[in-house]
KOLVO-891806 format. One record per atom (N, C-alpha, C): residue number from 1; atom name; x negated, y negated, z negated. Coordinates in nm, 4 decimals, padded with zeros to 6 digits. Example, Ala and Ser with C-alpha at 12.3 -4.5 7.8 and 13.67 -1.06 7.14 Angstrom:
2
<pt i="1" at="N" c1="-01.3190" c2="00.5690" c3="-00.7800"/>
<pt i="1" at="CA" c1="-01.2300" c2="00.4500" c3="-00.7800"/>
<pt i="1" at="C" c1="-01.3200" c2="00.3300" c3="-00.7800"/>
<pt i="2" at="N" c1="-01.2850" c2="00.2250" c3="-00.7080"/>
<pt i="2" at="CA" c1="-01.3670" c2="00.1060" c3="-00.7140"/>
<pt i="2" at="C" c1="-01.2900" c2="-00.0030" c3="-00.7870"/>
This chain:
93
<pt i="1" at="N" c1="00.2832" c2="01.7729" c3="-00.1762"/>
<pt i="1" at="CA" c1="00.2781" c2="01.8292" c3="-00.3092"/>
<pt i="1" at="C" c1="00.3902" c2="01.7643" c3="-00.3912"/>
<pt i="2" at="N" c1="00.4711" c2="01.8444" c3="-00.4569"/>
<pt i="2" at="CA" c1="00.5764" c2="01.7870" c3="-00.5401"/>
<pt i="2" at="C" c1="00.5177" c2="01.6958" c3="-00.6473"/>
<pt i="3" at="N" c1="00.5885" c2="01.5878" c3="-00.6765"/>
<pt i="3" at="CA" c1="00.5396" c2="01.4896" c3="-00.7724"/>
<pt i="3" at="C" c1="00.5080" c2="01.5484" c3="-00.9087"/>
<pt i="4" at="N" c1="00.5851" c2="01.6477" c3="-00.9502"/>
<pt i="4" at="CA" c1="00.5609" c2="01.7071" c3="-01.0836"/>
<pt i="4" at="C" c1="00.4314" c2="01.7869" c3="-01.0883"/>
<pt i="5" at="N" c1="00.3755" c2="01.8221" c3="-00.9704"/>
<pt i="5" at="CA" c1="00.2516" c2="01.8990" c3="-00.9666"/>
<pt i="5" at="C" c1="00.1268" c2="01.8118" c3="-00.9552"/>
<pt i="6" at="N" c1="00.1463" c2="01.6814" c3="-00.9361"/>
<pt i="6" at="CA" c1="00.0315" c2="01.5916" c3="-00.9294"/>
<pt i="6" at="C" c1="-00.0245" c2="01.5756" c3="-01.0697"/>
<pt i="7" at="N" c1="-00.1526" c2="01.6024" c3="-01.0883"/>
<pt i="7" at="CA" c1="-00.2086" c2="01.5948" c3="-01.2235"/>
<pt i="7" at="C" c1="-00.2065" c2="01.4519" c3="-01.2769"/>
<pt i="8" at="N" c1="-00.1760" c2="01.4401" c3="-01.4057"/>
<pt i="8" at="CA" c1="-00.1777" c2="01.3102" c3="-01.4725"/>
<pt i="8" at="C" c1="-00.3196" c2="01.2840" c3="-01.5214"/>
<pt i="9" at="N" c1="-00.3690" c2="01.1636" c3="-01.4965"/>
<pt i="9" at="CA" c1="-00.5045" c2="01.1289" c3="-01.5371"/>
<pt i="9" at="C" c1="-00.5113" c2="01.0842" c3="-01.6823"/>
<pt i="10" at="N" c1="-00.3979" c2="01.0370" c3="-01.7354"/>
<pt i="10" at="CA" c1="-00.3953" c2="00.9972" c3="-01.8749"/>
<pt i="10" at="C" c1="-00.4612" c2="00.8631" c3="-01.9022"/>
<pt i="11" at="N" c1="-00.5026" c2="00.7888" c3="-01.7976"/>
<pt i="11" at="CA" c1="-00.5654" c2="00.6590" c3="-01.8200"/>
<pt i="11" at="C" c1="-00.4631" c2="00.5609" c3="-01.8752"/>
<pt i="12" at="N" c1="-00.3512" c2="00.5496" c3="-01.8089"/>
<pt i="12" at="CA" c1="-00.2373" c2="00.4709" c3="-01.8556"/>
<pt i="12" at="C" c1="-00.1187" c2="00.5034" c3="-01.7664"/>
<pt i="13" at="N" c1="-00.0009" c2="00.4663" c3="-01.8144"/>
<pt i="13" at="CA" c1="00.1191" c2="00.4927" c3="-01.7352"/>
<pt i="13" at="C" c1="00.1123" c2="00.4167" c3="-01.6031"/>
<pt i="14" at="N" c1="00.1672" c2="00.4760" c3="-01.5021"/>
<pt i="14" at="CA" c1="00.1759" c2="00.4148" c3="-01.3694"/>
<pt i="14" at="C" c1="00.0406" c2="00.3886" c3="-01.3047"/>
<pt i="15" at="N" c1="-00.0580" c2="00.4691" c3="-01.3334"/>
<pt i="15" at="CA" c1="-00.1884" c2="00.4564" c3="-01.2690"/>
<pt i="15" at="C" c1="-00.1755" c2="00.4706" c3="-01.1176"/>
<pt i="16" at="N" c1="-00.0741" c2="00.5462" c3="-01.0738"/>
<pt i="16" at="CA" c1="-00.0555" c2="00.5638" c3="-00.9285"/>
<pt i="16" at="C" c1="-00.0287" c2="00.4313" c3="-00.8584"/>
<pt i="17" at="N" c1="00.0265" c2="00.3340" c3="-00.9299"/>
<pt i="17" at="CA" c1="00.0500" c2="00.2018" c3="-00.8685"/>
<pt i="17" at="C" c1="-00.0824" c2="00.1326" c3="-00.8377"/>
<pt i="18" at="N" c1="-00.1816" c2="00.1529" c3="-00.9223"/>
<pt i="18" at="CA" c1="-00.3156" c2="00.0977" c3="-00.8977"/>
<pt i="18" at="C" c1="-00.3749" c2="00.1624" c3="-00.7734"/>
<pt i="19" at="N" c1="-00.3531" c2="00.2913" c3="-00.7587"/>
<pt i="19" at="CA" c1="-00.4027" c2="00.3637" c3="-00.6410"/>
<pt i="19" at="C" c1="-00.3332" c2="00.3124" c3="-00.5147"/>
<pt i="20" at="N" c1="-00.2010" c2="00.2950" c3="-00.5214"/>
<pt i="20" at="CA" c1="-00.1282" c2="00.2387" c3="-00.4068"/>
<pt i="20" at="C" c1="-00.1838" c2="00.1011" c3="-00.3718"/>
<pt i="21" at="N" c1="-00.2024" c2="00.0164" c3="-00.4710"/>
<pt i="21" at="CA" c1="-00.2556" c2="-00.1180" c3="-00.4500"/>
<pt i="21" at="C" c1="-00.3925" c2="-00.1116" c3="-00.3813"/>
<pt i="22" at="N" c1="-00.4801" c2="-00.0262" c3="-00.4329"/>
<pt i="22" at="CA" c1="-00.6160" c2="-00.0149" c3="-00.3779"/>
<pt i="22" at="C" c1="-00.6141" c2="00.0346" c3="-00.2335"/>
<pt i="23" at="N" c1="-00.5339" c2="00.1368" c3="-00.2056"/>
<pt i="23" at="CA" c1="-00.5278" c2="00.1898" c3="-00.0692"/>
<pt i="23" at="C" c1="-00.4760" c2="00.0854" c3="00.0289"/>
<pt i="24" at="N" c1="-00.3749" c2="00.0111" c3="-00.0105"/>
<pt i="24" at="CA" c1="-00.3195" c2="-00.0873" c3="00.0819"/>
<pt i="24" at="C" c1="-00.4037" c2="-00.2136" c3="00.0896"/>
<pt i="25" at="N" c1="-00.4841" c2="-00.2401" c3="-00.0107"/>
<pt i="25" at="CA" c1="-00.5839" c2="-00.3468" c3="00.0030"/>
<pt i="25" at="C" c1="-00.6824" c2="-00.3071" c3="00.1119"/>
<pt i="26" at="N" c1="-00.7304" c2="-00.1834" c3="00.1054"/>
<pt i="26" at="CA" c1="-00.8206" c2="-00.1325" c3="00.2093"/>
<pt i="26" at="C" c1="-00.7538" c2="-00.1272" c3="00.3454"/>
<pt i="27" at="N" c1="-00.6283" c2="-00.0865" c3="00.3504"/>
<pt i="27" at="CA" c1="-00.5513" c2="-00.0814" c3="00.4744"/>
<pt i="27" at="C" c1="-00.5479" c2="-00.2196" c3="00.5392"/>
<pt i="28" at="N" c1="-00.5153" c2="-00.3207" c3="00.4586"/>
<pt i="28" at="CA" c1="-00.5093" c2="-00.4566" c3="00.5120"/>
<pt i="28" at="C" c1="-00.6478" c2="-00.5022" c3="00.5591"/>
<pt i="29" at="N" c1="-00.7496" c2="-00.4825" c3="00.4762"/>
<pt i="29" at="CA" c1="-00.8838" c2="-00.5307" c3="00.5088"/>
<pt i="29" at="C" c1="-00.9339" c2="-00.4695" c3="00.6394"/>
<pt i="30" at="N" c1="-00.9159" c2="-00.3406" c3="00.6558"/>
<pt i="30" at="CA" c1="-00.9630" c2="-00.2758" c3="00.7781"/>
<pt i="30" at="C" c1="-00.8911" c2="-00.3300" c3="00.9018"/>
<pt i="31" at="N" c1="-00.7593" c2="-00.3459" c3="00.8943"/>
<pt i="31" at="CA" c1="-00.6859" c2="-00.4005" c3="01.0080"/>
<pt i="31" at="C" c1="-00.7234" c2="-00.5459" c3="01.0318"/>
<pt i="32" at="N" c1="-00.7440" c2="-00.6205" c3="00.9240"/>
<pt i="32" at="CA" c1="-00.7820" c2="-00.7608" c3="00.9364"/>
<pt i="32" at="C" c1="-00.9159" c2="-00.7745" c3="01.0087"/>
<pt i="33" at="N" c1="-01.0111" c2="-00.6895" c3="00.9715"/>
<pt i="33" at="CA" c1="-01.1430" c2="-00.6956" c3="01.0339"/>
<pt i="33" at="C" c1="-01.1373" c2="-00.6636" c3="01.1830"/>
<pt i="34" at="N" c1="-01.0395" c2="-00.5837" c3="01.2235"/>
<pt i="34" at="CA" c1="-01.0230" c2="-00.5490" c3="01.3650"/>
<pt i="34" at="C" c1="-00.9396" c2="-00.6510" c3="01.4420"/>
<pt i="35" at="N" c1="-00.8745" c2="-00.7415" c3="01.3701"/>
<pt i="35" at="CA" c1="-00.7845" c2="-00.8369" c3="01.4349"/>
<pt i="35" at="C" c1="-00.8589" c2="-00.9628" c3="01.4781"/>
<pt i="36" at="N" c1="-00.7838" c2="-01.0523" c3="01.5421"/>
<pt i="36" at="CA" c1="-00.8426" c2="-01.1805" c3="01.5822"/>
<pt i="36" at="C" c1="-00.8286" c2="-01.2858" c3="01.4719"/>
<pt i="37" at="N" c1="-00.7736" c2="-01.2461" c3="01.3577"/>
<pt i="37" at="CA" c1="-00.7635" c2="-01.3281" c3="01.2365"/>
<pt i="37" at="C" c1="-00.6723" c2="-01.4496" c3="01.2518"/>
<pt i="38" at="N" c1="-00.5831" c2="-01.4460" c3="01.3476"/>
<pt i="38" at="CA" c1="-00.4866" c2="-01.5535" c3="01.3652"/>
<pt i="38" at="C" c1="-00.3729" c2="-01.5363" c3="01.2639"/>
<pt i="39" at="N" c1="-00.2944" c2="-01.6401" c3="01.2458"/>
<pt i="39" at="CA" c1="-00.1807" c2="-01.6336" c3="01.1545"/>
<pt i="39" at="C" c1="-00.0844" c2="-01.5243" c3="01.1984"/>
<pt i="40" at="N" c1="-00.0607" c2="-01.5138" c3="01.3283"/>
<pt i="40" at="CA" c1="00.0305" c2="-01.4104" c3="01.3786"/>
<pt i="40" at="C" c1="-00.0208" c2="-01.2701" c3="01.3504"/>
<pt i="41" at="N" c1="-00.1493" c2="-01.2478" c3="01.3662"/>
<pt i="41" at="CA" c1="-00.2013" c2="-01.1133" c3="01.3399"/>
<pt i="41" at="C" c1="-00.1967" c2="-01.0814" c3="01.1907"/>
<pt i="42" at="N" c1="-00.2208" c2="-01.1814" c3="01.1062"/>
<pt i="42" at="CA" c1="-00.2115" c2="-01.1595" c3="00.9612"/>
<pt i="42" at="C" c1="-00.0678" c2="-01.1239" c3="00.9235"/>
<pt i="43" at="N" c1="00.0288" c2="-01.1976" c3="00.9770"/>
<pt i="43" at="CA" c1="00.1697" c2="-01.1670" c3="00.9488"/>
<pt i="43" at="C" c1="00.2070" c2="-01.0285" c3="00.9993"/>
<pt i="44" at="N" c1="00.1575" c2="-00.9925" c3="01.1158"/>
<pt i="44" at="CA" c1="00.1847" c2="-00.8594" c3="01.1694"/>
<pt i="44" at="C" c1="00.1269" c2="-00.7498" c3="01.0791"/>
<pt i="45" at="N" c1="00.0061" c2="-00.7703" c3="01.0298"/>
<pt i="45" at="CA" c1="-00.0561" c2="-00.6700" c3="00.9417"/>
<pt i="45" at="C" c1="00.0212" c2="-00.6592" c3="00.8105"/>
<pt i="46" at="N" c1="00.0656" c2="-00.7732" c3="00.7567"/>
<pt i="46" at="CA" c1="00.1452" c2="-00.7698" c3="00.6336"/>
<pt i="46" at="C" c1="00.2755" c2="-00.6939" c3="00.6581"/>
<pt i="47" at="N" c1="00.3442" c2="-00.7260" c3="00.7671"/>
<pt i="47" at="CA" c1="00.4689" c2="-00.6553" c3="00.7992"/>
<pt i="47" at="C" c1="00.4455" c2="-00.5065" c3="00.8231"/>
<pt i="48" at="N" c1="00.3389" c2="-00.4737" c3="00.8928"/>
<pt i="48" at="CA" c1="00.3040" c2="-00.3336" c3="00.9147"/>
<pt i="48" at="C" c1="00.2805" c2="-00.2630" c3="00.7808"/>
<pt i="49" at="N" c1="00.2132" c2="-00.3294" c3="00.6895"/>
<pt i="49" at="CA" c1="00.1874" c2="-00.2722" c3="00.5574"/>
<pt i="49" at="C" c1="00.3167" c2="-00.2466" c3="00.4817"/>
<pt i="50" at="N" c1="00.4068" c2="-00.3440" c3="00.4848"/>
<pt i="50" at="CA" c1="00.5350" c2="-00.3294" c3="00.4146"/>
<pt i="50" at="C" c1="00.6152" c2="-00.2147" c3="00.4744"/>
<pt i="51" at="N" c1="00.6292" c2="-00.2131" c3="00.6067"/>
<pt i="51" at="CA" c1="00.7063" c2="-00.1072" c3="00.6715"/>
<pt i="51" at="C" c1="00.6410" c2="00.0297" c3="00.6533"/>
<pt i="52" at="N" c1="00.5094" c2="00.0351" c3="00.6600"/>
<pt i="52" at="CA" c1="00.4402" c2="00.1626" c3="00.6424"/>
<pt i="52" at="C" c1="00.4560" c2="00.2128" c3="00.4993"/>
<pt i="53" at="N" c1="00.4383" c2="00.1233" c3="00.4026"/>
<pt i="53" at="CA" c1="00.4500" c2="00.1627" c3="00.2619"/>
<pt i="53" at="C" c1="00.5890" c2="00.2127" c3="00.2281"/>
<pt i="54" at="N" c1="00.6919" c2="00.1352" c3="00.2645"/>
<pt i="54" at="CA" c1="00.8281" c2="00.1778" c3="00.2356"/>
<pt i="54" at="C" c1="00.8699" c2="00.2941" c3="00.3247"/>
<pt i="55" at="N" c1="00.8161" c2="00.3002" c3="00.4455"/>
<pt i="55" at="CA" c1="00.8432" c2="00.4141" c3="00.5333"/>
<pt i="55" at="C" c1="00.7927" c2="00.5445" c3="00.4738"/>
<pt i="56" at="N" c1="00.6764" c2="00.5397" c3="00.4125"/>
<pt i="56" at="CA" c1="00.6241" c2="00.6593" c3="00.3458"/>
<pt i="56" at="C" c1="00.7149" c2="00.7026" c3="00.2314"/>
<pt i="57" at="N" c1="00.7693" c2="00.6054" c3="00.1615"/>
<pt i="57" at="CA" c1="00.8605" c2="00.6379" c3="00.0516"/>
<pt i="57" at="C" c1="00.9876" c2="00.7052" c3="00.1044"/>
<pt i="58" at="N" c1="01.0436" c2="00.6522" c3="00.2124"/>
<pt i="58" at="CA" c1="01.1604" c2="00.7164" c3="00.2737"/>
<pt i="58" at="C" c1="01.1253" c2="00.8549" c3="00.3257"/>
<pt i="59" at="N" c1="01.0091" c2="00.8687" c3="00.3842"/>
<pt i="59" at="CA" c1="00.9642" c2="01.0003" c3="00.4325"/>
<pt i="59" at="C" c1="00.9601" c2="01.1000" c3="00.3168"/>
<pt i="60" at="N" c1="00.9027" c2="01.0575" c3="00.2052"/>
<pt i="60" at="CA" c1="00.8962" c2="01.1461" c3="00.0885"/>
<pt i="60" at="C" c1="01.0356" c2="01.1859" c3="00.0413"/>
<pt i="61" at="N" c1="01.1276" c2="01.0905" c3="00.0423"/>
<pt i="61" at="CA" c1="01.2631" c2="01.1168" c3="-00.0053"/>
<pt i="61" at="C" c1="01.3334" c2="01.2231" c3="00.0780"/>
<pt i="62" at="N" c1="01.3193" c2="01.2122" c3="00.2098"/>
<pt i="62" at="CA" c1="01.3974" c2="01.3005" c3="00.2970"/>
<pt i="62" at="C" c1="01.3209" c2="01.4187" c3="00.3553"/>
<pt i="63" at="N" c1="01.1891" c2="01.4145" c3="00.3546"/>
<pt i="63" at="CA" c1="01.1143" c2="01.5183" c3="00.4251"/>
<pt i="63" at="C" c1="01.0179" c2="01.5985" c3="00.3390"/>
<pt i="64" at="N" c1="00.9974" c2="01.5596" c3="00.2148"/>
<pt i="64" at="CA" c1="00.9020" c2="01.6304" c3="00.1306"/>
<pt i="64" at="C" c1="00.9756" c2="01.6823" c3="00.0068"/>
<pt i="65" at="N" c1="00.9804" c2="01.8136" c3="-00.0044"/>
<pt i="65" at="CA" c1="01.0497" c2="01.8755" c3="-00.1171"/>
<pt i="65" at="C" c1="00.9833" c2="01.8367" c3="-00.2490"/>
<pt i="66" at="N" c1="01.0657" c2="01.7998" c3="-00.3453"/>
<pt i="66" at="CA" c1="01.0144" c2="01.7685" c3="-00.4780"/>
<pt i="66" at="C" c1="00.9622" c2="01.6264" c3="-00.4937"/>
<pt i="67" at="N" c1="00.9663" c2="01.5451" c3="-00.3884"/>
<pt i="67" at="CA" c1="00.9207" c2="01.4062" c3="-00.3968"/>
<pt i="67" at="C" c1="01.0410" c2="01.3147" c3="-00.3879"/>
<pt i="68" at="N" c1="01.0245" c2="01.1920" c3="-00.4313"/>
<pt i="68" at="CA" c1="01.1365" c2="01.0990" c3="-00.4304"/>
<pt i="68" at="C" c1="01.0909" c2="00.9613" c3="-00.3847"/>
<pt i="69" at="N" c1="01.1876" c2="00.8730" c3="-00.3641"/>
<pt i="69" at="CA" c1="01.1618" c2="00.7348" c3="-00.3265"/>
<pt i="69" at="C" c1="01.1335" c2="00.6556" c3="-00.4539"/>
<pt i="70" at="N" c1="01.0251" c2="00.5795" c3="-00.4538"/>
<pt i="70" at="CA" c1="00.9925" c2="00.4935" c3="-00.5670"/>
<pt i="70" at="C" c1="00.9687" c2="00.3527" c3="-00.5146"/>
<pt i="71" at="N" c1="01.0642" c2="00.2646" c3="-00.5404"/>
<pt i="71" at="CA" c1="01.0539" c2="00.1286" c3="-00.4905"/>
<pt i="71" at="C" c1="00.9280" c2="00.0596" c3="-00.5416"/>
<pt i="72" at="N" c1="00.8830" c2="00.0949" c3="-00.6620"/>
<pt i="72" at="CA" c1="00.7637" c2="00.0310" c3="-00.7185"/>
<pt i="72" at="C" c1="00.6368" c2="00.0728" c3="-00.6461"/>
<pt i="73" at="N" c1="00.6366" c2="00.1906" c3="-00.5853"/>
<pt i="73" at="CA" c1="00.5237" c2="00.2283" c3="-00.4994"/>
<pt i="73" at="C" c1="00.5184" c2="00.1366" c3="-00.3779"/>
<pt i="74" at="N" c1="00.6348" c2="00.1090" c3="-00.3183"/>
<pt i="74" at="CA" c1="00.6406" c2="00.0173" c3="-00.2052"/>
<pt i="74" at="C" c1="00.5996" c2="-00.1235" c3="-00.2436"/>
<pt i="75" at="N" c1="00.6393" c2="-00.1659" c3="-00.3624"/>
<pt i="75" at="CA" c1="00.5994" c2="-00.2986" c3="-00.4116"/>
<pt i="75" at="C" c1="00.4480" c2="-00.3033" c3="-00.4319"/>
<pt i="76" at="N" c1="00.3922" c2="-00.1959" c3="-00.4880"/>
<pt i="76" at="CA" c1="00.2472" c2="-00.1905" c3="-00.5086"/>
<pt i="76" at="C" c1="00.1735" c2="-00.1906" c3="-00.3740"/>
<pt i="77" at="N" c1="00.2293" c2="-00.1245" c3="-00.2743"/>
<pt i="77" at="CA" c1="00.1700" c2="-00.1248" c3="-00.1405"/>
<pt i="77" at="C" c1="00.1691" c2="-00.2667" c3="-00.0833"/>
<pt i="78" at="N" c1="00.2822" c2="-00.3349" c3="-00.0952"/>
<pt i="78" at="CA" c1="00.2927" c2="-00.4724" c3="-00.0453"/>
<pt i="78" at="C" c1="00.1965" c2="-00.5640" c3="-00.1200"/>
<pt i="79" at="N" c1="00.1925" c2="-00.5502" c3="-00.2514"/>
<pt i="79" at="CA" c1="00.1007" c2="-00.6319" c3="-00.3318"/>
<pt i="79" at="C" c1="-00.0445" c2="-00.6041" c3="-00.2935"/>
<pt i="80" at="N" c1="-00.0761" c2="-00.4790" c3="-00.2625"/>
<pt i="80" at="CA" c1="-00.2108" c2="-00.4445" c3="-00.2190"/>
<pt i="80" at="C" c1="-00.2474" c2="-00.5117" c3="-00.0884"/>
<pt i="81" at="N" c1="-00.1535" c2="-00.5155" c3="00.0051"/>
<pt i="81" at="CA" c1="-00.1783" c2="-00.5840" c3="00.1322"/>
<pt i="81" at="C" c1="-00.2011" c2="-00.7330" c3="00.1089"/>
<pt i="82" at="N" c1="-00.1195" c2="-00.7925" c3="00.0231"/>
<pt i="82" at="CA" c1="-00.1376" c2="-00.9342" c3="-00.0090"/>
<pt i="82" at="C" c1="-00.2689" c2="-00.9575" c3="-00.0838"/>
<pt i="83" at="N" c1="-00.3059" c2="-00.8604" c3="-00.1667"/>
<pt i="83" at="CA" c1="-00.4360" c2="-00.8681" c3="-00.2335"/>
<pt i="83" at="C" c1="-00.5501" c2="-00.8604" c3="-00.1340"/>
<pt i="84" at="N" c1="-00.5337" c2="-00.7794" c3="-00.0307"/>
<pt i="84" at="CA" c1="-00.6339" c2="-00.7721" c3="00.0755"/>
<pt i="84" at="C" c1="-00.6460" c2="-00.9037" c3="00.1494"/>
<pt i="85" at="N" c1="-00.5323" c2="-00.9680" c3="00.1729"/>
<pt i="85" at="CA" c1="-00.5335" c2="-01.0994" c3="00.2365"/>
<pt i="85" at="C" c1="-00.6081" c2="-01.1992" c3="00.1485"/>
<pt i="86" at="N" c1="-00.5789" c2="-01.1983" c3="00.0204"/>
<pt i="86" at="CA" c1="-00.6491" c2="-01.2864" c3="-00.0724"/>
<pt i="86" at="C" c1="-00.7984" c2="-01.2585" c3="-00.0752"/>
<pt i="87" at="N" c1="-00.8333" c2="-01.1326" c3="-00.0730"/>
<pt i="87" at="CA" c1="-00.9742" c2="-01.0947" c3="-00.0715"/>
<pt i="87" at="C" c1="-01.0456" c2="-01.1474" c3="00.0527"/>
<pt i="88" at="N" c1="-00.9805" c2="-01.1340" c3="00.1664"/>
<pt i="88" at="CA" c1="-01.0400" c2="-01.1808" c3="00.2909"/>
<pt i="88" at="C" c1="-01.0491" c2="-01.3338" c3="00.2944"/>
<pt i="89" at="N" c1="-00.9481" c2="-01.4024" c3="00.2448"/>
<pt i="89" at="CA" c1="-00.9509" c2="-01.5487" c3="00.2416"/>
<pt i="89" at="C" c1="-01.0552" c2="-01.5980" c3="00.1414"/>
<pt i="90" at="N" c1="-01.0658" c2="-01.5330" c3="00.0280"/>
<pt i="90" at="CA" c1="-01.1636" c2="-01.5700" c3="-00.0749"/>
<pt i="90" at="C" c1="-01.3065" c2="-01.5426" c3="-00.0251"/>
<pt i="91" at="N" c1="-01.3226" c2="-01.4329" c3="00.0465"/>
<pt i="91" at="CA" c1="-01.4542" c2="-01.3942" c3="00.0969"/>
<pt i="91" at="C" c1="-01.5062" c2="-01.4829" c3="00.2088"/>
<pt i="92" at="N" c1="-01.4178" c2="-01.5563" c3="00.2735"/>
<pt i="92" at="CA" c1="-01.4597" c2="-01.6426" c3="00.3850"/>
<pt i="92" at="C" c1="-01.5070" c2="-01.7794" c3="00.3377"/>
<pt i="93" at="N" c1="-01.4914" c2="-01.8105" c3="00.2093"/>
<pt i="93" at="CA" c1="-01.5335" c2="-01.9425" c3="00.1595"/>
<pt i="93" at="C" c1="-01.6811" c2="-01.9501" c3="00.1366"/>
């Protein structure tokens, strides 16, 4: 769907960044729960999150009409993955 056709919720500007953060928090948590929870697996999940998030942005730029690359979406995705890591570390105490 072209970006201009996505309905605005009117809650506040850049609400989509909150959605990106939330989705990638869930993305990290689900992969973390399936992993062996080692440092290497955590780093792999973080890297996978970063590459997947920015990969989606590149996909939108070149393969989806009316959509563009937004570096802040990728940053929100990365922050969401790190937030998921924090959530999992906080939850284990």
